[in-house]
Every structure is written in C-alpha cells, then in structure tokens.
N, C-alpha and C positions, 0 to 999 in steps of 0.2 A: 504436426501442432495438433490435433485433434485430442489427443492422449491429457494434453499439459494443458487444454483450453478447458477440455471436460472436468478435469481435476480441477483447475484455477474457482471453474463456475459452481462447481458442486460445491468446497473450502466455503467460497463465500455466500453462499446460499445459506451453508449449515451457521455460519457463525453471524449474520442477519444484518447482512448486507445487503441493500435493495436490488437485485441486479437482474438484467430481463434484454436478452436476445431480441434484436428490434434493426429498422432496414437507417441505416444513418446515410446524413448525409455527407458526398464525398468530401466534403469542403469543413473535417473536423480539427481542432488541434493537436490529438494525436490520430492516425489511420483505421477507421471501424474502431469507434467507441470513443462516446463521450457521458458525462453527466448531465441531468436531465432533472430538476427536480429532487437532488438526492439521492437519486435510480443512477443506478449504471449501467448507461447501455451499449449493447456492443452486437454488430455484420458482422459474424463469421466468416461473409464470401469477402473485405476489409479488412479487418482484421490482420496487423504486420505481424506483430509478437504479441501476444497473448500477454507476455509478465507486463506487460503496462495496465492490461486488469488489474495485479496486483498493488501497483503504484498508484492509481488512480481510485483503486477504493481504499488505501493509504487516507488518503486528503478524507475519504467519509469517515473512516474507522476514529479515525485523531481527532474529528470535526467537533464537540459538544451536539449530544445529542437533539433538543430544541434549535438547532440550526442548521442541521442535517437536509434538512428537506429546503434547504436555502443555496446547498449547491448549484455550479449549473459548468456547463464545459468550460472555460476558462478561467473560471476559482480565483484568478491574483483579486486581490484587494475585497471580497465580498466579506470572510467574515473574518471578525476580527473575537480570535482569543488564545490566550497565553497557550505557548506546544500544541499546534494544532499551525504547522507550515510546515515547508518543501522537505523540512532535515527528521520528522518523526514522521511523516507520511512514506522515507526514504526508506526509516529505520524501518515502519513499519512493515514495509512491502518483503524488507530481507527476515525479519522474523519467519511470514508467512511463506519466503518461500523455501525457508530452514525447514522450517515446519512441515513443511509439504513432500522433504527430499525434492526441490528442481535446481535444475542447478544455474549457478548465479549466472551464468551469460545466454543464460533465459532471460531473465526481469532487465541487468546491467548489462543489452544489448547493447550491439555497434553502431541502433540506427537512433539512439537515444542519447539523455541525458548529454546533451549540446555536445557530442564526440569522446566523453569521457568514461563511457561504461564499462572498462579497463581499472580506471582507475579508481570507482566504485566499489570495484572486485577485489582490486590488492589492498584498498583499506579494509573493508567487512571483514574478506578470509586474513586481516593479520590481527584480527580482533578488536580494532579503534570502530567506533560504532556513531557518529555522529547521529547525534536524534533521539537515542536510547535514554540521557540525563528528561528528554524532556515530554519522553513516553511511562519515564517511573514517575517525574510531578507531577501526569496526569493520574494517576494510578494502574497503568495497563502493564507497567514491567515493576522487576526489583533489577537495583544494578548495584555492585561490591558489595561494601560493609551491610550497607537494607537489607541486602539480598539474602546475606549470612545470617545474621541480626534476624530475619524474618523465615529461617531456614526452605528459602524455596530456591527452583535454580535462578542463573540473575539473566540478564538480554543474551541472547533471540528469546528464550521463553518470556511466551505473554502469560500475564495475571486477568488480563482481558484484552480481547479480541476488540469491541465497540466503548468507548469513552461514553462515561456516563454520563 
C-alpha cells in the first residue's frame, strides 16, 4: 500500500490538490480519509484503499476553484455547479489512475462503489467513459472530434487536472 499511497499523495500535491496526512476520526464516510474545507485529509493507519484518495480528489478537482474551500466530508448537495458530479469525479479518478499507471483494481476496489467496482473496471476498460463529456465541457479534457480538431490526445489524457 505504501508505494501506491506515496505515489498518489505526491501526484495530488504536484497538481495542486490540497492534501495532508492527519489524524482522522474513525467515523468517516470513507475509512481513513475526509475532506475538510477543500483539503483532502488522510490517516495512513486507518486508510483501507489508497485509490479512494483519487476519487475524493476527483471531487475537489472538478469543483470550480472558488467553491473548492466549501467542500467537506459528505459532499452531497453542497456545491451546485454543472459538470462537478459523481460521474465527473469518477472519470477524473480513472484518468489519474491511468496517468499514474495504477491497476484499476486499486481505484475501483471491491470495498467501494456499492459493490460495483468490477463493473466500473469493465466499463472503463472497454473504452466507455461516463463523466468524460462533463470533464470536456468543463475544459479539462477533450473527446472525440473535438480532440482530433484540437490535435490533442483524447480522454483519459487531461488538458488540466484542476477546474478553473
């Protein structure tokens, strides 16, 4: 776990996601991590799945910059912005895992995603990318004809890791 965790933490710091190792209460939405005022906090001793950091970072990344400090642990209903939802956060986390060369089983693990991690692995591995259109609409990636016209690699390549 340490190698993946250190790789993920380093990547998130490099792209500008506020992340800090801290003591986390045992009762959080995801074991060993939470979001507090736009900062991703994690407790190495309690964290079960390092890939969860990528998904939660995805929520921060797809949220407009001015609204990021308002994000806290539960996320639901806090931010109203187009293309800043669960699908976009999931697509963002897939792009990050791909960029880092992490196995999709680390991101879409059996302990999360309401038991549908294997379905997400199948979906994304098949080239079907729920949420990618929203990331493209937010200017973070390009897809299809737009990627070809701009002469840039399509999703999962990211043009920007953080939404402006």
